[in-house]
N, C-alpha and C positions, 0 to 999 in steps of 0.2 A: 293546696287549698281545696281542690275539687274532691280529693279523697276525704278530707276533714268534713266537708259539707255532706257528702254522701253517707258518712258514718254517723253524723250527728243529727240528721233530719231524715224523715221518711221521704225518699227521693226516687223519682222515676225519670229515666232519660228521655229526652226529646230530640228531634232532628238537630244536627250540628248547626252551630251558630257561625255565620259568616257575614262579612260586609265588604263593600268596595266603594270607596269615596274618592272622587276626582274633583279638585277645586280649581277654578279659574277666576282671575281678577281682571277688571277692566284696565286696559293699557293706559288710559288717560291718568289713572291714579299713580302710575310709575314715573310720570314726568317730573322734572325738577320743580320744587315748591308746591307740588300737588298736596291737597288736604286729604290725608289718608282716612279721616273720619267719614269722608263722602264716598269711599270706595264701594264699588258694586261687585257682587259675586255671582258666579254660576256654579252650582254644585250638581254633580251627577252621582247618584247613590243607588246601590243595589243592596238589599237586605235579605237575609234568610227568612225573615218573617213573611215576606211576599216575594218569593224567588223568581217568579215569572215577570215581575215588573221592575223597571228601573225608574227612579224619580229624578226629574230634572227641575231645578229651581233657580230662578234669577231674582236677585234682590233688587228692590227699589232703593235709590240713593237716599241718604238722610238729608233733611233740610237743614243746611248749615246756618240758616238765619234764625232757627228756633233754639231756645235754651232747653236743657234737659231733654234733648230730642231723642226719640226712640225710633229705630229702624222700622220702616214699613214692612208688613208681612210679605214674604216673597210669593211670587207666582209659581205654583208647583203643578207640573204635569207628569204623566207617566208615559213611558215607551216600553215596548217589549224588551226584556233583558237580552234577548238574542241580538238586539241592535246596539248594545252598549258600545262595542268597539268601533263600529261604524260611526255612531253619533259622536263619540269622543274625538275621533279622527277629524270629523267635520269641524268641530269647534276649534281644535288645535291647529288646523291648516286653513281651511276656507275662511274662518272667522278670526284668524290670528291678528289682523290689524286691530280688532276690538277686544279680544280676550287673550290673556297670557296665562299659561299653566302655572299654578302656585304650588300645589302638592298633591300627591296621591297617597292614600292609606288603605291598607287591606287587613282583614282579619280572616284567617282561614282555619278550618277544623276546630272552631271554638266549641265550648260545651254549653248545652242547654239542659236544665233540670226543672222538673215540676216538683214543688215541695209542699209539705203540709198534708194533713189527713184528708182534706177536701180539695187538694190542689189549689190552695189559695194563692200561692206564690209561684212565680216563674223567675228563675235566675239564669242569666246568660253571661258568659265571661270568656275571654280569650286575649291573646297578645295582639295589640295593634301595631302594625309594622309599615315601614316604607318599603315598597316593592324593590326587589333586587334589580340591579342594572347589569349590563353585559360585563363591565369591568369590576363588579363586586362579587365577593364570595357568597353572599347571602343577604337576606333582608335585614333591615335595621329595626329593632324593637323600639317603639316610642313610648308605649304605655300599656297598662292593663285596662281593658274595657270591661266594665261590669254593669249589667242592666238588671234591675229588680222591678218586677211587675206584681202589683197586688191585684188579683183578679176578682173584682166585684163589679157592681153595675156601673161604676165610673172608673174603670181601670186606670190606675195611676202608675206611671213608669218613671223610674229614676235611674240615673247613671252615677255610679259611686264617686264621691268626692266631697267638696265643701261648697255650699251655696244653695240657692233654691229659686223657684219660680213662683210668682204671686198667684198664678192660676190654680195652684194646689193649696188646699187649706193647711194651716200650720199643724193641725192634729194629724193629718195624713202624712205630712212630711216627717213629723216626729215618729210616727209609727214605722215608716220605712227606715229611718235612721236607726231606730232601736233594733229592727230586724237585721240590718246590715251589721251592727255591732255584734249581734249573736252569731252571725255567719262567720265573722272574722275572729271571734274569741278562740284563742289557743292556736291560731295559725301563724302569728308573728307578723301578719300583714297589717300595715297602717294605711288608712285613707283619711288624710286631713290636710290642712293648709301647709304643713311642714313638708309634705311630699309632693307639693305642686299639683294636688288633685283638684279636679273640677267636677261640679255636679249640676245637673239640671233636673228639676222636678216638674212634671207636666202630665196632665190627663191626656191619654191617647185613645184612639178608637172613638173619638167624640163625633157628635153629629155636626155636619157642616153642609154647605151647598154642594161641595164636591163629594162628600161622603155622607149621604142622607140617612144611612143606617148606622147607628152607634154600635161599637163593638162588632164590626163586620168580620166575617170569616177571613182566614189567611189568604184566600184567593183574591180578596178585594183590597184595593189600595187604602192605606192608612196614612193620609197626608199629615196628620198631626204627629204621628210617630216619625215619619221621614224628616219633618222639619226639626224635631227635637234632635235627631242624630246629626243633621247637617249643622245645626248650631253648635253642638258639642264638638264635632270633628273639625270645624273651622277654627276653633280656638278663640280666645279673647281678643286677639289682635288680627285674626284672619291670616 
């Protein structure tokens, strides 16, 4: 697929794509007869986009008394990536009565490409894996992670699959889907509902209280991008 894209489009290599995601769930949701829809999550995420920062997010519980209820936006902070292992150990040991480890996913040595005559597009892809354990021969591949970014004044990021986010205009979503189809043409790769693919479409690098400068440089935290990845990697059922 990478060879096909490089041959079919004007492509320039970018730094390697990687991520590390560790997910914890509140232990009260594991009790008998607990309502899983009220489950809370803590995500710890490191992305190659901002390699010196690790994002930590804790979700607020849904209000089970409301119909059509939507989860409250999580509280997201950053810590130095050098503190990743120490912080994860803290959550997994000292806070074990409150948080239980759910899953870990990694993507190592992925590919990042800048496409288009004016670098309008950025494509990142790689194998999403469960880290190997001492009694395993190697990592277990779970999925192909594919990110497509359209680089304009309101950078739109999508992760390949089926579905969408209302914060992105349907014309923008359609444009990204069409570009994805052109990328996959001739590769034999399918990304649709029949392959259990998921997608989220969202504007990233957007202005917020935490990130007052839209489209901040890679050294600055991008909370909207981090939240997008956490939602994707957590999966529909957490």
